[in-house]
N, C-alpha and C positions, 0 to 999 in steps of 0.2 A: 582569098586574102586575107581577110577577117579573121575568117572562122580557121588558118593556121595562124594565125599571129594569136589567135585565143587559148589554143591548145599547145602554143609555146609557154605562156601567160600561167596557163593551167599546170605544167610539166614543172613549171620553174617553182609555184608555190608547193607542189607536191614536194621537190627537193628540199626545200626551205622547213616545211614540217617533219621531214622524213629527218632532216640534221638538229632539230630541236627536239624530237624525240629522244635522238641517240643522245644527246648531250646532258638531256634530264636523265637519261636511263646512267650514264656516267655520275653523272653528281649525286643521286641516288647511291651508287655503290660508294661511290668515295664515303657519303653519310653514315652507310652503314657500318663502313668499315672502322668511321670514330665513335662511331656511338660503341661499338663495339671494346673499342679501344681504350673509351670512357668506362664503360662497367669495369673492363679490366683493372683501369688503374683507378677506381673506385674502392673497388675492392679489397684491391695493393692496400688502398688508405685505410680505412676501415679497419682491416685485419692487425695493421702496424699501430693503427692508435689505441683500438683493444688489447694489442699483446703490450703497449705502453704502460697501460693503465694496470694491467698485472703484474706487470715488473716492477711497478712503481717506479719508470722514468720518465720524470716531472717535466723535466725541458722537451722530451720529445711531444708529448703529450700536447703541450704546450704548442709546438708549431703546427702539427695539426690543426690546432683551435685556432691559433692565428689565421690559417688557410681554410677554413671555412669549412670544416667536415661538422657533419652532424654529431651534435655530441651524443644524444641519446642514440646514436647505433648501437646495434643489437647483434649477437651471433645466431647459430641459426636454434641456441636453447633459451633464446630469449636475456641472455645474461649482459646486459650494457657495461661501461667502463668504470660504471660507480657501485655494482655486483663486483667484480672482479678484484676493484680496490680496496672494496671492504674486506672480502674473504680473507687477501694478502694481509691487511694491515696497514694498508697506505694511506695514513693519517693523514700526508701532508695532500697526495694526490687525492684525495677525496674532498677535502678542504678545498682544492681546487676546483675540483668539477661541478661542486657544488655553488661557488661562488660563478664560475660560468655559464649557471641556470641549467643546471641536468635536472631530470625530470625524480623528485626525489622517491615518487611513490610507484614508479614505473615496476611494475614485476614482471617475471621469468615464466616459461609456460607452466611452470607448475605453480604459480602463485605468490613466488616469495620476493619479496622487499630487501634489498640493502641490508636491514636492519635483523630481518631472519638471517642472512646469511653472515653480516657481522656475529651478531650474537651462538651461530650453529658454531663458529668458527672460535669464540671465544676471546672475540678481537675487543676488548674493552675499550680504550681510547677510542675507536671507532663507532662504536656504537654511543659513546659519550657523544661524539661530533655530531653524530645526526639525530640522537633524542634533540641533543642543543639547537639543532637546524629545524628542530620540528616534524621529526617521524612519527610516525602512529606508531606506538609502544605498543597496541595491541590487535595491529592490526593482524590477519589470520591468511594463511596461504589454503588452496584448494582444497585439501582434507582438512585444513580448521587447526592447521599450527600454529601457533603465536610466536615469539620470541622469544618469550619468556620459558614456554614448553621448550623449543630444541635449544636454549641454553641449560634449563634443568637435566635433560635426555644424557645431554655431552659432561654434564659437571662441572660447567665453567662459573664457578661458587659467584666471584667476583660482578659479573655479568649480569646473574640472579639478583644478587644485592642492588643492583643499580638500577635493574628494569624495575623491579619491586619500589625501590624509592622514587621513581619519576611514573610514578601511578602504572605500572603494569597491573592488569587482572588475572591472578590464580586460581579464579574459577573459569577462566572460559575453556571449554573441551574441544576436542579434537571430533570427528566424525564418529569415531568409537566412542564418546563420551571418555576420554582419558583427560586427565588434567594434569600439569607442571608437576603438581606431588604425588599422581600415581603415578606414574614415569619414570623419577627418581628414588620412587620405594622398588620400581619394578627393577632398577638396574643398580640397588643396593646404595645410593649416593648420600650417606648417614650428614656429612653437613649441608649439602642442598636441604635434603628432607628436615632437619631443624630450622632452619632459614628459612623455610616456608612455612612451617608451621607456628617458629614463634612470631613471624612478620607479623607486624601491626595490633601486637601486645605493648603494656606500658610498662616503664622502665625500661634498662638495659641488663635486663639479664641472659644470661647465655646457657643454655641449659641443652642438656644430654636429649636427642629425637624421642627417646621413652618416654621421659619426662616432659617432653612438651605433651606425648600422646594422653598419658595421666592427666594431665591440665586439662587437655581438653576434652578428655573423657572418649578419646580415640580409638574406639574398640580396633576398627580393623589395623588402623597405620601399628596400635602397639603391637597385634597380630604379626603383620609386614615384618618389623622391627625383629621382634623375638625368634620369627623362622632366621633372620639373617645371624642372631646372637642371644643363644637361648638363656642367657645373666640376665635374669630380671633384678637383679641387685646393683646393678652400675650405679656408679656412685654420679655425680653434681659434684662440683669444684667447691660445695660447702659439706659435702658428705653424705647428704639426702639421698634417697632411693627412690624410683618411681612410686612403693608404695606411699612414701610419708608423702610425695607430693598430692595424690590419690585423695592420702586421708585428711590434706588441705581444704582439697575442695568438695570432700565428699562426691567424691566420682567413684561409684558402687558399682559400677559396669566392670570399670578397669581394673579397679582394686579385687574384684574376685577373677579375671583372665591375669591377673599378678600372681595371685595365692594359688589359683590352680597352675599356672606354670611354675613355681616351687620357689616365689618369693619368702623373705623371714619374714614372720610379722612381729618378730623382735629384735630386726638389727638395730643397730647402734651402734652411731657413728661417737667420734670423738665427744660431742657435747652430750651424749648420753640420752639424745630425743629420742623415742621410740613411734612410730607412727601412733599409740594409744594416745600419749602425750599428745599430739597434735591436733586428732579428733578431738579429746579432751578439752582444750584450748577451745579450738572452734568450735566446740559445742553439738559437733554433728554425733546425734542422736542414734542414727541407724545403723555409720560408721564405726562407733563406737561397739555397738553391739555384735556387730561384722566380727572385727578385729577380737572382741573377745570369745567367741566364738570357736574362732579360730586359735584361739591357744597363745591370745597374746598375753604377756607377762602382768600383770593387774599393779605391781608395789613395783614396777621397774622404778630406780631412780636416774637424774639427769647427773650433771657436775656438780650442780650446784644442791644436787639431793631433792631433788623436787618430785612429786608423785604426780601420777596422771590426776589423783586428787585432788592436789595445790595446784593443779593447772586448772581444773574445769572452776574451784572453788573462787582463784584468783579473779575469773571474766564472768561470775556468776550463773554459771550454768546447771538451773538446778534440777533437771533431770537427767546430767550424769552424771552428776553429785547422788544421787536420788541411787543411779542404777551403777553406780561403781560400788558402794556402800553396800548393796544388796549382794555383792558379788566377792563382798569380804574385802576392799581393799580398806587399810592401816588409817583408822581416822586420827591416831596421835603422833603419824610419819613426822619429822620435824627434817628441817633444808639444813644446811649447812650452818647459818645463823641462829637456830631453833624458830624457826615459822611451822605452827602446827597449819592444818588447811582453817580452823579457823580464824586464825593469823588472818591469812591471805584475803577470805572472805569479807571478814572487817575492813581491812584494807579498800577493798572494791567497791564499800558501800552495799554490798549485797547479801541483805536481812533474811530474804527465804533462804537462801545457804546456810547461814548462822543458823535459822530456826530446825534444818533441817540437819545439821549436826549436832548441832543440841539433842533434838531425837532421838540420832543416834548416842548418842552420851558423850559426847564430846565436852573435854575440860574446858568452862567457860574462862577461869582463871590462868589458861594454863600459859606458862612465859618461854620467851626466848632464851637464848643467850644470856642476853640483857634484862633476862628477866623482866624485858616487857609483854603484859599483857595485850590480849584483844581490846578493853578500854582504853590502854594507853593508846595503841595505833590509830582506835576510831577517833580518839581525841586531837591525834598530832594532824589527822586528815580534814578533821573539821567534818564527821559525817556524825550528826543531831543524833538522826533516828536511828542509827545504828548505836549509840550510844545510850539512849532510850531503851533501846530493845535490851541491850546487854544490862544492864541493870537493872531493866521488871526482870531478868531472866538471872537474878543475884548477883551478879559481877559486884567485886569488891572493889568499893571507889576510892575506900585509901591505898588499895595495894602498889608497895614501894619499887622502881628500876632498880637494877645493881647500884646505878647511880644516886639513888633515892627520891626521885622522881617519882612523884603521884602523877595518878591522871590530870588532877586539878596544878599542875605544873603546867606541864605541855600545854593543855586549853587554854593556858593563861600566856606562854610564851606566845603562840598562833597567834591568838586572839579570836580566838574561836567562844563567844558572849552565849550562845545558848549552849554550850557543853559544860561552859562554868555553870549559868544557873540549873542544868540540871545536877552537877556534882555536888553543888554545895545544897542542893535541895531533899538529896540522897546520904545526905551526912559527912560529906568531905571537909576535912579541917580547910579554912582559909590561910591558918597561921603553920604550916604543915612545914617543917624546913626539911628540903633534901640531906642530911645528916643521916646516915644508918652507921659509921663505924666509928669512925675516932673525931674528935675535935677538931682535928686540921681541916676536916673534910670542907666542901665549897656550901658557904650555910645557907640557901636563899629559902625565901619564901615566896608564895605566887604572885605575890603583890611588886613582887623586887624583879621577879619575871617579868611581869605586865610591862611594869615601869622602863625596863631596858628595851623592849620592845616597843613600847610608845600607841598600846592601846588602853586609850583615857576610858572608854565603857567598861574594859573588862576591870580597870582598877577602879575606878567607881563603883560597880557591885560588889567588887573583893570589900571594899572601905564599907560599904554600907550591911554588908554581913559578915562586919567586926575583924575584920583583915585589921594588925595592927600597924599603921602608918610609920614609925620609926622603928619595928624588925631589925636586925642588925645581921649581915650575914658578916659575912669571913673579914676580915681588917676591920670589922665595926663598920661599912659601908652600910647603908638606909636606902630604900627606895626614891629617897630624895638624892641622894649620891649616882644612882643609876640615871634617873633621866635627868639630872645637869649633865652628866657626862655624855647623854648620844643627843644632845640638845635638844626635847621633848616638850618646847612649853605650855603647851596645855597639861601635860602631865603636872610639870612643875605646881604652874596654877592648883590644879587639882589638890595636890598632895600638902599645899598650902594651907588651900581652905579645909582644908581636914586635921589643921597643928600641926601639921611637921614640921619637927624641929627644923628650922634654916641653919641654925650654927652647930646640928651636930658633927663631931670630928670623929676620923676614924683612928685608926691606932696610928698612921702615921703623921695625925694632926690636920690631913683636909677636910674642908668643908667644903659645901656645896657650890659654894662660892667658888674656891679654889678650883676647885675642878672645872665649873665651868667655863672658869678666866683661861684653864691653862687650855682648854680645847676650842677658844675661840667665840664661844655661842653669846654676840652680844644682847641679844633679845633673852636668852632664860638669865643674865645675868640681870637683864636691866629688874624682872619678874623677882628675883631672888633681893632683890636690893629694896624694891617696893613693900618684900616679904619680912621687912628688917632685919635681913643678916647683915654680921656684922662685919665691918672691912678689916677690923683690926687683929684680926684672931690670926695667929701665925702659925705655922704646920712646926711639926719638933726640929725641921731644918732652921726656921727662924725665918720666912719668908708667910708676906701677908699677900692677898692677891692679889696687888698692882704688883708685887714679886715677880708673881707667877706669868701672870700677863707680858711685864717685861720681858721675861724672860725667852718664853716661844713667843717673842713678836706679834702678838695680839693687838693692831693698836685699835679697833673698833671698840676692843672690853676697855683699854687701858686708857681710854681719852671716858669712857663711860663714868668707870670708875673716879678718874679725878674731880669730872664734872658732879662728881656724888658725893667730894669731899674727901677723897682719898690722901694722904699725903704723901707727895711725891719726895718727901726727906726721910720717909718712914726709916729709922735706923732697924734694920733686922741682924739676924745672926747665922752666920754659917760655920757647919761643926768638922772642923776635917781630922779627919784620920788616916795619918799616913803610915799604912801598915811597911812601906820598901824602908823607911829609917827607923821602925820596930826590928825588924829585920836583921837592918844593918849595923846598928849600934844597942847591943845587947844592953850593955849599960844604961842606956837611957831607959829611964823607965815615962814612957810616953804613951798617954792616954786619949787626948783630946785637946785639939784649941781651936777655940772661940773665935773669929772673927768680928767684930762688929761695927756698926757706923755703916753696915753694908746695906747701901738704898738702891728702891729701882733704878738708878740712871748707874751704879756699880754693874747693876745684873747688867741694863740694857749694850751698856759698851762689852762688857764680857762676850754676849754675845752677838755683837755686831750689827743690831737693829738699829739704823741710822734716822728710820722716822718716829721710833719710840724717842731716841736721846734726843729729836729736836721737839716732840709734842710736850715731853717733862720738863724740858727747858723752860719751852713756853708756860707751863705748867707753875713756876718758880721753883727749878728744882735746883741744886746748890752743885756748881762744877767740881766745887774743891774741895768736898767734904774725903777726908780721909778713912778709910779703916783701919781700927785699932783692934788689938788682939786682947784677949781677958782668957790665961790660958790655967785650963783646970790641971795643971800638971804639976808634978814635980818631977822638976829637970835635975840629973846628976850629969847632963853633956851640955856644957855653955853653948857651944856652937849652936847648937837647936834651938837654947831657950833664948839667942840672940837673932837670930834668921826671922825668928817667928813675932819678931816686933817690929818690925817694919810695915807702916801702912801703906794704903796705893787709892791713888784717884782714880778717876773712872778716864780720864784722858793716858793714865798709867797703867791702866788695865787695856784699853784700845791697843797701843804701842806695844804693849808686850804681845799682844795676840795678832799685829797686823792689819786691821780694820782700819782702810785709808781713810773713806768716806765719814766714819765715826770721830775720826783722827784731826777729819777735816772741820768737821760743828764743833770738836769741843775745846780747840786750841785756842778758838776763839773767845773762849770766855773762862777759860780755865789759868789760875795764874799758875806758871810754873817757879819752883824754887827746890834747889840740890841741894841737900844737908851733906856734912859730912860723913852721916852715917851710913849713905845710901853709895861712898865710895869704898865699899871692902873692894870690890874687885873690878877688873878694868871696865870701862863704860864702853869697849868696842863689847865683850864680851857677854855682855848684858843686853846692848844692842843685837845681837845678834841671835838670843837667846829668844828675846821678846820678839824677834822677826818671826823667827821661825816656829814658834810653840803653837800656832794654828794648825798646822800638821799632823800635830799629833793630838790623837783624838785620848788616846791609853790617859793623860796627863792634863793636870788642868793647868793654868799661870801659877798658883801659888805655889802648885806640885815642882815645878819646872825651876822655879826661880829656887828653894830651897834646896833639892837637889846639885845644883849646878853650882851655889857658892861652897854649899857643903864637901863637891868635889875638889871645887880650887882649894879649900883648906886644908884638905887631908892630904892631898898629892904635890901642895905649892913648895914643901924643901927639895919634894926629888926631882922637879922639876928645871930644866933651867932656863934664865930668863929671856922673856922675849924678843928678841931683836926689832929695832926698826926695820921698815923696809928702804933698801939701800936704794940710792937714787941713780937711774942709771942713761944712758944716751938717749934721745928720743929718736934717734932713725930705727933703735931695737928697744922696746921696751918691755923688756923681761922680769917677772915677777921671781928672782931667784937670789940666794947671796951672792952678791960680787962685791968690788970692790969701788969703792963708792968714786965718781966722775965730776967733775963741774959742771953746772947746767946752764944753761942761757938764761939770762934774766928775766926772759917772757913766762918761764913754766916757775910755780911757786911748788913749794916743796909738797903741802900737802895736796892738790894734784895728785900726785903719785901713790895718796896713802889709799890701799883699798877699804872699799865701806866693810869690808868682814872682816875680822881680825885672823879666821880658820885661812885666809890668802899670805899669813905673815911669815910661814915658812914654808920652803918648797919640798922637803922629803917629809920633816918630822912635824906633826900634829900635837900642839901646847896641849896637855890637857882641861884647858880652862875653856878650849871650844866648845861648842854644842854639842850634845851626845845625840842631834837630832838631826838627819842629814836632808835639808831637803833645796840645796841648791851654792850658789855661789854668787856675789857682786864685786866686779871689779871694773876698774877703767883706768883709765889713762890717756894723755893729754898727746892732741894729735895736731901737726900742719902740712903745710906743703911735702915737707921733708919725709912725711911717711912714718909708720911705728908697725910696731908688732907686739901682740900680747896673749901670753899663753898660760892657762889657768894654771895654778897651783895646786888645786885639789882635785882636779879633773886631769888626767893625763891626755895628750891629745887634743886639747880643745886651744885655737889657736885664730887670732883674728887679725889681717896682716891688711894694713890700709898701705898699697902701694905711695909712691912717690908722686906728686903733682894727682891727687885725684881727688884732695880735698880741700877747697878754696880758701877757709879762715880756721884759725885755732879751732880746733872739739876735742870735748872730752868723749870719748869712745866707752862705754860702758855693756857688759855682756853678765847673764845671768841664766842659769839655769833654773826652769820651773815647772813642780808638780801640774801635770795636768787637770788633778782637780782641786786646783787653787783658779783657774779660768771660769767666765760665765759659761762662755763656750769651748767645750774643748774640740780639737780637731774631729771631724766624723768620719769612723769608722765602720766601717764594713765589716761582717764575717768574713776572718782570715788575716786582718790586717789589725796591726800594734803598734805604737811606739817603737823605735828604734834606739832612744833616750829620751832622755826628757825634753823638755819642749824649752828652746834658747828663744831669750828677750835681747833685743840689740840694741841701743841707744846711739844717738838722736833717734826715735822713731821715725819713719818717712824721711827723710835724708837723704838727699841725691847726689852722689858724688860726683866726679868730672871724670871717672873709669871705671870699670869694674875692681872689686875689693874682693877677698877673699875670707870667708868664714871655713877652720878646717871643726866638725864634731867626733866625738867619739860614741859610738854605737856599740850597743850588745845584741843585736838580732845577731841567728846564728841563718850562716846561707849556704851552710856547707854541703847541701844537700842538691843545687843546682837550681832549686825549684821558685827562690825568690830574691824580688828584687828591693831595692831601697828607693824612694822615693821622697822629694821632698817637700813639703807643703810650706804654704806663708799664707798667713794674714797681716792687714793694713791696719783692723780696729780692733781684733780679738773674737769678734763675732760670724764673719765672711772669711772661709779657707779655698784656697785652691791651690793648683799644683804650681809649683815652682821651673821654672827647666834651663838650665844652664845651657849659653849660646854659646860658649868657649871650653873648647876643648884644650887636652893637655900641651898640645901642639904649640899652643900660644902662651902657656905659661909664663913661658921667661918676657917675653913681648907685654903679657900683664906686670910684673914686675918692676920694669922699667930701670933695672942696673941695682934695683934694690938685692943686698946682700942675706940673700933667705933661702934656705934646704926647703926642694919644695921635691914631695917624692912621687913616686909615678903613681898610677892608679894601682897598680899589681900591690905595690909594696902598702896602700892605703888600707885595701883591700883585706891584707894578713894583718894588721892591725885593727884594723874594724873600726876604721874611721871616714867620715863620711864630708866630701868636699865639696863649700857652694861658692858659686861664685856669683854677685851681684852688683848694680850698678844704684844699687839702692839699701837702706836697713827697712822693712818690714819691720809690724811691729814684734811678731813672732813669725822665727821657723820651727817649723818639726820634720822630724825623719823619721819616714812610716815605714814599717818593712808589709809586703803584700807579695802574693803569689803573680811572676811574670805578667805580664799584661803589653800587646800589641796593640798601638794607636795612630791614627792616620786621621786626615782629615778629608773627610767622603762629601762629595757634593753630586749634585745633581745626573753627572754623568757616571754612578757609580764607581764600583771599585769591589778589591778585593782584600781581606786582612788572613793570614796566615799566623798560626803558632810558633816559635820557633824550638819553643818546650818540646810541641808534642804535634810535628810538619802534620800529619795528617790531618788536624782540626781546620778547618779552615771556613772564612765567612762571606759571604759573595752578595755583595750589592749590587743589584741590579739596576739603571739607569731610570730616573725619577724617585726610587725609594724614598732619598729626602730631599727637599726640595731648595735647601741652603748649606753651606759647608758646612760640616759639624765634626768633633773629634770624637769618632768612636773607637771604639776597644774590644781586643779580645782576647780571654782570659782562659786557659787548661791548663787545669789541676791533676796532676795526677795521683794516681791511688797506689799507694807504696805496699808494697806483697805483705809486706811484716805487719801491718796497719789491718789489713785485708784478715789476713789468718788470724789473726787475735781476738778483731772483734766477731767475725760472723765465719771464720773455720772455711768448710766447703761448702756453705749452703746460698752462697749467690757469688757474684763476680760482676764488677762494675767499669764502667769506662770513663777517661778525667772526664773531670764536674768543667766542663764549658761554659762559659760567662761572653754575654755581650755587652758593653757599658758602652751607655749608663742606660740601668733597665729601666723596664717599662715605658721605656719609648716608643712610642705607633709609628711603623714606616708606611707608608702610600703604597707600595708597594711588597712584597712576597719575601723576604731577604733567602739568601740557599744558606743551609749549616752541612757540615759534614764531620761526624764526629767518628774515631776509628770504636768497631765490635769489642765488648768484654770479649776477655781472652778466652774464655771456657765456651764462648759462642764460635770463637774463631777458630776453634781446635775441633771442635764437631759441632757444624753450623745444621740446625732443625727445620722443620717446618715452619717457612716464616707464615705464619697464620694475623691475624689481628685479634685486638680486644683480648678477650680471657684466652683464646685458643693459642697462645704464643707465651712463651715463659722471656720474651726479650720485649721487656719494660722500659720506655720511653718516660723520665720521669720531668718535670720541669717545675720551678719554682717564679713566680714574678714579682715576687715583693723585693722592693727596691728600698734604697736608702740604708739605714744602720738596722732596721728590724732583721729578725732572725729569721730563714729562709723556711717556706712551710712547703715544703712536696706535694706535687698532686700525681697520679697516674694519668697521660695525654695519649696512652698509647692506642686507643679505641676513637682517638678524634683524628688522629696526624697520622696521615702516611708516611711511611717508612723506605726509601727506594736502597736497596743491597750493591753494592760494586767495592771491590778491591779491598775488602775487610773493613768497611766502612757503611755505616749508616746514611743516609743524605734526606733530611726532609726541608721544608720552609715555614714560616713563621711570620706572624706579620709585628711580634711584640718581642721585642729584646728581653732577656728572661738568663736564668740559668736554665740548662740542659744537662740532663744526666741519663747514659743509658746502663739497665741493671740486667744480668740474664738471672731470672731468679725461679726455678721452677715451682715455688710455691707464692703466685702470684700476687697473692690477698695482701701479703707481708716485706713486698716489693719497697712498699714506701715506707713499714717501719724498722728495715735493715737499712736504707737510706740514712734517714735520720741519727741512728744508732754511729753508723758511720760518718758520719756528715759532721757531729757533734767534733770526734775526734780529728777530723780532718783540718776543722777550722782551728785548732790549737796554734798560737806563736812563738815557735820556736826561740830561746834567750842560750844566751852562752852566760852562767854563772859559774859561782864558786861556794866553796862548802868550805863554812871558817867556823870550827870549836873554840869558845872559850873552857875554859875549868876553874875550881874554885874548891880546897875542901875544907869542911867545915868543922870537921874534926878529924881525927885518926883513920877514919872507918867511914865516914859518911861525906859526900863534896854533891856538887851540883854543876851541870853541863848547860853548857848555852850554846846551841845549835844555832846558823846562821844557815840562809842559802842566799847570797849577795850578788846585785844585777852592779852597780854604782857606787855601792856604799862603800865608803871608807871605815876601813875591818879596824884602825886605831883610834876612829871616833866614837866606838861604840859606848853606850852605857855600861856593860860590864869590865871594861876597862878605870874605869871609875869606883866599881864596886868591888876592885880588888880582884877580880878572874885574868886568867893569864889565856896568851892564844896558843894552844897546842897543838893546833893542827889545820891545814889549810891545801886543799886540793886544788887541783889544775879547773882551768874552763873545761866545763862538762855543759853538754847540751839538754835542756830543760823547757818543757814544754807549760805554757802560762795554763795556770790554774790545775795543773800534773798532782795528784796527791802524792808526797814525799812520805814516806814509811822509815824510821831506823830500828834497826836491831843492834846491840849491846851482846860483845861478846869477851871472852876472855878473863881476870882478873875484878873483872866490874860486872854488877847486878844492875839494872835498874831497879828503881824502887816507883809504883806506884802509889802516888799520894791522894786523897781524895780532893785536895783543889786543884790536881795538877791535870791537865786534856792529856787526850790519849797520847802516846809516841809517837804523831805525825801529823802534819799540816801541809797547807797549797801552797805552791807557790804563785807570786801577782810579781811581776816585773816592777821594778822600781818604787816595792815596798819594803816593810819592816817585815820580813818572814822569819819570826825567832820560835826557837823550839825549845823549852826550857826540861831537862831532864833531873831527876834526881836519883844519884847512883851509889850504891855501896861496895865496899873492895872485899872480894869472897873471902880471900885469903890474909889476912893480916903478916904475917910472914914472909908473903910475898909483893914483889914491886906492885903499885898498884897503877898496874900497864892495862890496855881492852883495845878493843875491835872495832870501830864502829862500823856497819853498812847503811847505805840508805839506797835502799828498793823502790819504786812504782808500785808495790803492791806489798801488805801484810804478807809476814810468813805462814805461807800452808804448805803442807809435806806434800799435798799433789801435785803443786800449780809449782810452773817452770820461776825461777825468779827473775826477774828484772832489776840486776845491781845498776846502780848509775854511780856508786863511789863508795870506796872503799878508806878507811884512815885508822894509822895507827896512833894510839892515845895516850900520854903518861900523866896522872897527874900532878900538880903541883905541889910543894909540900905546903902542909898548914904553918900561916902565918897570923900571930896575935900582934895589932898595933894595940900599944899599953895607953889607955887613957889620960894617964899625966901627958903622955907627952902628947897627945891631941891637945888637950889643955892651954899649952905651953905655947903650941902652933895657933892656937887661936889669940892669945893674946900676944904673940909676936906679929902677927896680921893684923889685928887692929891699932898696933903701935904703926904701923909703916904706913895703914891707907891714906894719912895725908897727903904722905910724900910720891905714893903711889896714881893720885889723883893727880897731883901737877902735872906729874912725868908725862902722863898723857890725855 
């Protein structure tokens, strides 16, 4: 039983074991099936991942990476995801794979890395990312291929360039010994060959491949290149052939190869430089012999007519000089300036060359076109040994140039003491003057030259050798005058020590002390005074040295003179010769007028030097001194005699000229009195004249007073009486002639009287008004009821103060000011100009309770549609900023607050050329400026975009963090008119709009993007968009900011341009002006740009031409032609000289600075007189553009009529005329005013002067 039980247990165990084995087999089968499924699943996943990498499906690839795929998985050829993405150029995929840890240097079965594959495929951006990530740029495959080799083989120029810039070694050969250069030569990739040959050389010269081979003396490369292109005379952009390059570097092997292949040994580019010139200049003896043996022309001349002998002599190559002379080179050949080889050798201080040339019978005193000898040249350059050699060989020490200068003059002026000594030892005259022809030549001795240049040692040596210390030059100037003018203290001392006369006077009476005072040399003045120079010496015009120092504002000199005893009340004399009066009044025998009692204080007051005035008063100057007049005259005209006899105090002069600071100083110490004789004309008239006289530089204060009062006397009987300004309602105060109405008691009558008489009539202007138009000053009282003011002299000027905007009764003033009268005018950049005079409003800095309106007429031309008007404001006269209107036309009625005032729409204002300004306060100044349209916006750290409305293709993109705070940035695009481009450049180049990012010279934290439309010629026929000098498309830039003129530079080689939709895109870190030019002659792109830019920046204005005429007799007459902006036609000087207006044009567009030429035809013939300028003048806005022309009647039997044409260019038959304006004129009849009638007018006027003074 026990055995049976044991057997049963044994069978049971066997069954359990069999069952377990069965289970294990089943499990193993399941595992096998699962492993097979896993392998199939993994294979599918790997394939999917590699496909995603190849196709650039970034989202799918990232999913596989997140699911844990092996990122370095590769296909059967060893290509992993990085290889495949690099080949296809998927930059983002490459970056993600690198960031997720893919092996950068994994190779394929052929040993290629991802960089190899990207370089072979020409994927420049991928190459850049791989190198930036640390890829080995010189990795070699199994057969030794490098990435550079692969890129060179496939002609990927940009990839080759990038690899070279990042350390690629072009010397690495393959197993077969081929380098990248060899494979590029074999494949015929000339650009790659040139890059490889040229890489690593200094500078940025871009030469053709054959030139580079010639420079490197690489005959193998040159031979291969000549097989592809058999022309050995291929030109570089500078016009040189490979033989020129070989001659420069003395590469004989390449030179012989080129000559054997047919190179032209005498090839001459535009500058005329042959290979022989270059070899001679470089001193390449063997090359010179080779070229001469091959038939080089020995007397070939460059553009400046230099021969090879000139080149060798200038650089001191004695052996080359000898070879050329032996071969028959012309020894006396001259350049354009007349320089011979011996001059060139003397200039370079090459004594051996000079001896060699003299040995071959060169002329030692050979002269240039200016008669300069080699000794002159050596003296100028300071070559002492050369001068000694020439003198030893017999050169003339006293040879004269065409200007009369001897070598001693030249050496003395240049300060070469050794040469001066040598010349004097060889017989040069120390007192030789440079006079060779007439007595009017500029006479100077060597001592004058040394004194002017300040060479003490030279001057001392000349004096020791008997040079005349007081030798007189032109106008009797001595060496002491020259030294005093230049402020050479030591020389002044030296001359005085050698007994120079300190009081020697020129023909105009100037002593050295006068000249030192004028120039402000205080130390020189002190030395002259120590040398007993007299302070009482007067010039021919009656000035002492103190007068001169006061006139020119030299405070230090004036103080020194006063300390040394100068009389602050020295009465000088001023001689006046008034040609205007002589020509106007032929009956008067006027020779001269001498004003006596003219003290230094008068002079300082006339010039507006406040510091000088204060200094003179401190030293006892009398402020109440009155000038008197001594007339060396026989007056037959009593008017002129009467007017010359009125004296003037310093305060009177300052008031006449409007020097406020001087007036403030003098009025505290001056006793003012008004005599009857000073009341001959209206006081307001005198005030107006004196207030504006400073703006007219052509006339002095005395002449202005004279002309004005004579004009008043002669015209008084013909003009109506001057009416007083009528009183008008304070709600609308208009400066027109209305019927007077009662005024409230709080108004005084004087408050409504303008400060200038020019405003006393609305349309008709009084003949007593000033002939100079500088602006006007009007005022009116306003309170809470508001008020309005219209300018009577300037149509369109209006100031509106709405009701309830003024808290208290206030006087509102308005004045138009010339910009040159401001200490700090508005800062205007190129292309900007004032559209009107500057408006000064008062009270300055006044705050109103609401907005007020100012309307200003302007004269800017906006017809082209590319310009706009902006308003600048200044609170203090020194800082200007843009004024921005916060109110539109839709709120004007609200602003007027029920006021009965007509306001025109913006369109109507533009037609009338009026600018409306709305403000809640009055700054010190408003200025209306014309500029090219500009879009601006506040750009913050979040970035932004600006697009030009004028040229929508122009765009500036500011990325985030480009600026760190909100700033206002602007974008300006200025198109180029086709007419301007054709006129200036023809078809030599075309240009895109000028694009400016404002403010300029601002550096951004991140590069901003700019888009500029391509030039028209490039859009119509796009060419190879290479880089550097290989493309005619040039990117120009000017980073100059502020008001400085633009300086254009070509930045094509340093800025990458991307092209899309007929536009070029690029980035920049700095705001500047940018310009695209399509210029086949790339070297002249900047020159063309500057030429075009000057014309483009001219500001257009609307002006009118006005012609005045007067007949002197039956056959002769005079014309005065004006080009006016805001000038008043009936207030010109011509009307006071009995001229008549004979023609007036409509408003015509004229450019600032434009030259205007006048042509006359018909029965009038222009007469050119010696004292008159040519019949042309330039237009300047808001200035007196006057052209006087004398005419003669061609046929006395016909009417004196003519036809005037104002042209942009002078008449030439071959030129197309640009006529701006045509005017028909008829000369007025000749009218003589009897002298007896004038005398009666004078007596009548003097009789009524008391009445006039009481009335006004």
